C-alpha positions as a Markdown table, in Angstrom:
| # | Residue | x | y | z |
|---|---|---|---|---|
| 1 | Met | -4.7 | -5.2 | 11.6 |
| 2 | Lys | -1.1 | -3.7 | 12.5 |
| 3 | Ile | -1.2 | -0.4 | 10.3 |
| 4 | Thr | 2.5 | 0.4 | 9.6 |
| 5 | Thr | 2.0 | 3.5 | 7.4 |
| 6 | Phe | 0.2 | 6.7 | 7.8 |
| 7 | Asn | -0.2 | 9.0 | 5.0 |
| 8 | Cys | 1.6 | 12.7 | 5.3 |
| 9 | Lys | -0.5 | 15.5 | 6.1 |
| 10 | Asn | 1.2 | 17.6 | 4.1 |
| 11 | Cys | 2.1 | 16.0 | 1.0 |
| 12 | Gly | 0.2 | 12.5 | 0.7 |
| 13 | Ala | 2.9 | 10.4 | 0.9 |
| 14 | Ser | 3.2 | 7.2 | 2.7 |
| 15 | Val | 5.3 | 7.5 | 5.9 |
| 16 | Pro | 6.4 | 4.6 | 7.9 |
| 17 | Ala | 4.8 | 4.8 | 11.6 |
| 18 | Pro | 7.4 | 4.3 | 14.2 |
| 19 | Arg | 7.2 | 1.6 | 16.8 |
| 20 | Ala | 6.6 | 3.8 | 19.8 |
| 21 | Pro | 4.6 | 7.2 | 19.8 |
| 22 | Gly | 6.5 | 10.4 | 18.9 |
| 23 | Ile | 7.8 | 13.1 | 16.0 |
| 24 | Val | 7.9 | 11.7 | 13.1 |
| 25 | Thr | 9.1 | 13.5 | 9.6 |
| 26 | Cys | 7.8 | 12.8 | 6.1 |
| 27 | Ala | 11.2 | 11.9 | 4.1 |
| 28 | Tyr | 9.4 | 13.5 | 0.9 |
| 29 | Cys | 8.4 | 17.1 | 1.9 |
| 30 | Gly | 10.1 | 17.3 | 5.4 |
| 31 | Ser | 7.1 | 18.0 | 7.2 |
| 32 | Glu | 6.7 | 16.6 | 11.0 |
| 33 | His | 3.9 | 14.9 | 12.7 |
| 34 | Arg | 3.0 | 13.8 | 16.1 |
| 35 | Val | 1.9 | 10.1 | 16.3 |
| 36 | Ser | 0.4 | 8.2 | 18.6 |
| 37 | Ile | -0.1 | 4.6 | 18.4 |
| 38 | Arg | -3.5 | 2.8 | 19.9 |
| 39 | Glu | -4.0 | -1.1 | 19.8 |
| 40 | Gly | -2.5 | -1.3 | 16.4 |
| 41 | Ser | -3.9 | 1.9 | 14.9 |
| 42 | Val | -2.0 | 5.1 | 13.7 |
| 43 | Thr | -2.8 | 8.6 | 14.5 |
| 44 | Ala | -0.7 | 11.6 | 13.1 |
| 45 | Arg | -1.0 | 15.2 | 13.6 |
| 46 | Leu | 0.7 | 17.8 | 11.4 |
| 47 | Val | 2.7 | 19.5 | 13.8 |
| 48 | Ala | 4.9 | 21.7 | 11.6 |
| 49 | Lys | 5.7 | 22.1 | 7.1 |
| 50 | Val | 9.2 | 22.6 | 8.4 |
| 51 | Lys | 11.1 | 22.0 | 4.9 |
| 52 | Gln | 9.1 | 24.4 | 3.3 |
| 53 | Leu | 9.0 | 26.9 | 5.7 |
| 54 | Asp | 13.1 | 26.9 | 6.1 |
| 55 | Glu | 13.0 | 26.8 | 2.1 |
| 56 | Asp | 10.8 | 30.0 | 2.5 |
| 57 | Val | 13.3 | 31.7 | 4.8 |
| 58 | Ala | 16.4 | 30.6 | 2.6 |
| 59 | Arg | 14.7 | 32.2 | -0.5 |
| 60 | Leu | 13.5 | 35.5 | 1.5 |
| 61 | Lys | 17.5 | 35.9 | 2.3 |
| 62 | Gly | 18.3 | 35.5 | -1.3 |
| 63 | Thr | 20.7 | 31.8 | -0.3 |
| 64 | Val | 18.4 | 29.9 | -2.6 |
| 65 | Thr | 17.2 | 30.0 | -6.4 |
| 66 | Pro | 13.4 | 30.4 | -7.3 |
| 67 | Pro | 11.3 | 26.9 | -7.5 |
| 68 | Arg | 11.1 | 26.2 | -10.9 |
| 69 | Lys | 7.8 | 26.5 | -13.6 |
| 70 | Pro | 5.3 | 23.6 | -12.2 |
| 71 | Pro | 5.0 | 21.0 | -14.6 |
| 72 | Gly | 2.7 | 21.3 | -17.3 |
| 73 | Leu | 0.3 | 18.7 | -18.2 |
| 74 | Lys | 2.3 | 16.7 | -20.7 |
| 75 | Glu | 5.4 | 16.7 | -18.6 |
| 76 | Arg | 2.6 | 15.3 | -15.6 |
| 77 | Leu | 1.6 | 12.8 | -17.7 |
| 78 | Ala | 4.9 | 11.5 | -18.7 |
| 79 | Met | 5.7 | 11.4 | -15.2 |
| 80 | Ile | 2.5 | 9.4 | -14.4 |
| 81 | Thr | 3.7 | 6.8 | -17.1 |
| 82 | Asn | 7.3 | 6.5 | -16.0 |
| 83 | Gly | 5.7 | 6.3 | -12.4 |
| 84 | Lys | 3.5 | 3.1 | -13.6 |
| 85 | Arg | 6.7 | 1.8 | -15.0 |
| 86 | Lys | 8.9 | 2.1 | -12.4 |
| 87 | Trp | 6.1 | 0.5 | -10.1 |
| 88 | His | 5.5 | -2.8 | -12.3 |
| 89 | Gln | 9.2 | -3.4 | -12.3 |
| 90 | Tyr | 9.2 | -3.1 | -8.5 |
| 91 | Val | 6.2 | -5.5 | -8.1 |
| 92 | Ser | 7.9 | -7.6 | -10.5 |
| 93 | Leu | 11.4 | -7.7 | -9.0 |
| 94 | Ile | 9.0 | -8.6 | -5.3 |
| 95 | Asn | 7.6 | -11.5 | -7.1 |
| 96 | Ala | 10.8 | -12.6 | -8.1 |
| 97 | Gly | 12.0 | -12.8 | -4.5 |
| 98 | Lys | 13.9 | -10.2 | -4.5 |
| 99 | Gly | 13.2 | -8.4 | -0.6 |
| 100 | Arg | 10.9 | -5.5 | 0.1 |
| 101 | Gly | 13.6 | -3.5 | 2.2 |
| 102 | Ser | 16.7 | -4.2 | -0.6 |
| 103 | Ala | 18.1 | -1.5 | -1.9 |
| 104 | Glu | 17.1 | -2.3 | -5.6 |
| 105 | Ala | 13.7 | -2.8 | -4.7 |
| 106 | Met | 13.2 | 0.4 | -2.5 |
| 107 | Ala | 15.0 | 2.9 | -5.3 |
| 108 | Leu | 12.3 | 1.4 | -7.5 |
| 109 | Tyr | 9.4 | 1.9 | -5.2 |
| 110 | Gln | 10.9 | 5.7 | -4.1 |
| 111 | Ala | 10.9 | 6.2 | -7.7 |
| 112 | Ala | 7.6 | 5.2 | -8.5 |
| 113 | Gln | 6.0 | 7.3 | -5.5 |
| 114 | Ala | 7.9 | 10.5 | -6.5 |
| 115 | Asn | 7.0 | 10.5 | -10.1 |
| 116 | Leu | 3.2 | 9.4 | -9.7 |
| 117 | Leu | 2.8 | 11.7 | -6.8 |
| 118 | Ala | 4.3 | 14.9 | -8.8 |
| 119 | Gly | 2.1 | 13.6 | -11.6 |
| 120 | Tyr | -1.1 | 13.4 | -10.4 |
| 121 | Gly | -0.4 | 15.9 | -7.8 |
| 122 | Pro | -0.2 | 16.0 | -4.2 |
| 123 | Glu | -4.4 | 16.6 | -3.8 |
| 124 | Asn | -4.1 | 13.2 | -5.2 |
| 125 | Gly | -1.8 | 11.7 | -2.9 |
| 126 | Glu | -4.3 | 9.3 | -0.9 |
| 127 | Leu | -5.0 | 7.7 | -3.8 |
| 128 | Val | -2.0 | 7.1 | -4.9 |
| 129 | Asn | -0.5 | 5.9 | -1.8 |
| 130 | Ile | -4.1 | 3.5 | -1.5 |
| 131 | Tyr | -3.4 | 1.8 | -5.2 |
| 132 | Tyr | 0.3 | 1.8 | -5.4 |
| 133 | Asn | 0.7 | 0.0 | -1.9 |
| 134 | Pro | 3.3 | -2.1 | -1.5 |
| 135 | Arg | 1.7 | -4.1 | 1.2 |
| 136 | Thr | -1.3 | -4.8 | -1.1 |
| 137 | Met | 1.2 | -5.7 | -4.1 |
| 138 | Lys | -1.5 | -6.8 | -6.8 |
| 139 | Asp | -1.7 | -5.0 | -9.7 |
| 140 | Asp | -5.0 | -6.4 | -10.3 |
| 141 | Pro | -7.4 | -5.0 | -7.7 |
| 142 | Ser | -9.8 | -8.5 | -7.7 |
| 143 | Gly | -7.0 | -10.1 | -6.5 |
| 144 | Gly | -6.1 | -11.5 | -2.8 |
| 145 | Tyr | -8.0 | -13.6 | -0.3 |
| 146 | Ser | -4.3 | -15.6 | 0.1 |
| 147 | Cys | -4.7 | -15.8 | 4.0 |
| 148 | Leu | -8.2 | -17.1 | 3.4 |
| 149 | Phe | -7.4 | -19.5 | 0.8 |
| 150 | Met | -4.4 | -20.9 | 2.6 |
| 151 | Ala | -6.6 | -21.3 | 6.0 |
| 152 | Ile | -9.0 | -23.4 | 4.1 |
| 153 | Gly | -6.4 | -25.4 | 2.2 |
| 154 | Ile | -4.9 | -26.6 | 5.4 |
| 155 | Val | -8.6 | -27.4 | 6.8 |
| 156 | Ile | -9.4 | -29.6 | 3.9 |
| 157 | Val | -6.0 | -31.4 | 3.6 |
| 158 | Leu | -6.6 | -32.1 | 7.2 |
| 159 | Leu | -10.1 | -33.4 | 6.7 |
| 160 | Leu | -8.9 | -35.0 | 3.2 |
| 161 | Phe | -6.2 | -37.5 | 5.1 |
| 162 | Gly | -8.4 | -37.8 | 8.2 |
| 163 | Gly | -11.1 | -39.6 | 5.6 |
| 164 | Ile | -7.9 | -41.5 | 4.1 |
| 165 | Ala | -6.9 | -42.8 | 7.3 |
| 166 | Leu | -10.3 | -43.9 | 8.6 |
| 167 | Trp | -10.9 | -45.5 | 5.0 |
| 168 | Glu | -8.2 | -47.5 | 6.0 |
| 169 | Ala | -9.1 | -48.6 | 9.5 |
| 170 | Glu | -6.3 | -46.3 | 10.8 |
| 171 | Thr | -8.5 | -45.4 | 13.5 |
| 172 | Lys | -6.3 | -43.1 | 16.0 |
| 173 | Lys | -4.7 | -41.3 | 12.9 |
| 174 | Ala | -8.0 | -40.6 | 11.7 |
| 175 | Val | -9.3 | -39.3 | 14.7 |
| 176 | Ile | -6.3 | -36.7 | 15.0 |
| 177 | Leu | -6.5 | -35.5 | 11.9 |
| 178 | Leu | -10.2 | -35.2 | 11.9 |
| 179 | Thr | -10.5 | -33.9 | 15.0 |
| 180 | Leu | -7.3 | -31.1 | 14.1 |
| 181 | Gly | -9.4 | -30.3 | 10.8 |
| 182 | Ala | -12.8 | -29.8 | 12.5 |
| 183 | Gly | -11.2 | -27.9 | 15.3 |
| 184 | Gly | -9.5 | -25.9 | 12.4 |
| 185 | Leu | -12.9 | -25.1 | 10.6 |
| 186 | Val | -14.7 | -24.0 | 13.9 |
| 187 | Ala | -12.0 | -22.1 | 15.4 |
| 188 | Gly | -11.2 | -20.7 | 11.9 |
| 189 | Ile | -14.4 | -19.4 | 11.1 |
| 190 | Pro | -14.3 | -16.2 | 12.9 |
| 191 | Phe | -10.5 | -15.8 | 11.7 |
| 192 | Ile | -12.1 | -16.3 | 7.9 |
| 193 | Ile | -15.1 | -13.8 | 8.2 |
| 194 | Tyr | -12.5 | -11.0 | 9.4 |
| 195 | Asn | -9.9 | -11.2 | 6.8 |
| 196 | Thr | -12.6 | -11.8 | 4.2 |
| 197 | Asn | -14.1 | -8.6 | 5.5 |
| 198 | Ile | -10.8 | -6.8 | 5.2 |
| 199 | Glu | -10.0 | -8.1 | 1.6 |
| 200 | Lys | -13.5 | -7.1 | 0.5 |
| 201 | Lys | -12.6 | -3.6 | 2.0 |
| 202 | Glu | -9.1 | -3.1 | 0.7 |
| 203 | Val | -10.3 | -4.7 | -3.0 |
| 204 | Ala | -13.5 | -1.9 | -2.8 |
| 205 | Glu | -10.9 | 1.1 | -1.8 |
| 206 | Arg | -8.4 | 0.2 | -4.7 |
| 207 | Lys | -11.3 | -0.2 | -7.0 |
| 208 | Val | -12.0 | 3.5 | -6.2 |
| 209 | Ala | -8.7 | 4.8 | -5.9 |
| 210 | Leu | -7.8 | 3.6 | -9.2 |
| 211 | Gly | -11.3 | 4.7 | -11.3 |
| 212 | Lys | -10.8 | 8.2 | -9.6 |
| 213 | Leu | -6.8 | 8.1 | -10.9 |
| 214 | Glu | -7.5 | 6.6 | -14.1 |
| 215 | Ala | -10.6 | 9.9 | -14.3 |
| 216 | Val | -7.7 | 12.7 | -13.5 |
| 217 | Glu | -5.5 | 11.0 | -16.0 |
| 218 | Arg | -8.4 | 11.0 | -18.9 |
| 219 | Glu | -9.1 | 14.8 | -18.1 |
| 220 | Met | -5.7 | 15.5 | -17.8 |
| 221 | Lys | -5.1 | 14.3 | -21.6 |
| 222 | Ile | -8.2 | 15.9 | -22.8 |
| 223 | Arg | -6.7 | 19.3 | -21.5 |
| 224 | Ser | -3.4 | 18.9 | -22.7 |
| 225 | Ala | -4.5 | 17.7 | -26.4 |
| 226 | Ala | -7.0 | 21.3 | -26.2 |
| 227 | Glu | -4.2 | 23.0 | -25.4 |
| 228 | Lys | -1.9 | 22.3 | -28.7 |
């Protein structure tokens, strides 16, 4: 399975992988990564936290204002709520037929990511990117297996029509359909096994990520209530 993104080694944000090896900059924090690509897998090594270094130098020179106070628990919980809302709006938009690369969809996705990463904190950035993943596009982590069902459905249809043709004594047509169906079944077994394993792994990873994020949110709510 070709990997199209990698997680920033500085802030945990999802960064699009390039088509060729080279230097890639994270759009969220400005960190640079040296990316290598081999057999569809992407390896990224942090080169420099460019934006952070530039801001530190500018701050020492007095050319920028000091950073604002880190958000409190109540503000972070509000960010998480807003991030989830933006994510669901993004999913609904894509399910309604809007292209993932459209300006409207990208604005919603980026707003969701920004809020969720700020709310959960950079230490949970990888969990955010596992569950709130535009490639997966499922609110329910138990869903999926679309490719598997499609492959099985095609084979069943071919075999069914082949059986009907055989019943109606259309021998030539029946042989063609049954041969295609049987060939698809045999050839599709490795494909089915591979995709099933990949889907199971993704579902398991998303369940674990969601569980950890929910635990973080519960802990934040408990601490926020104790501060009142």
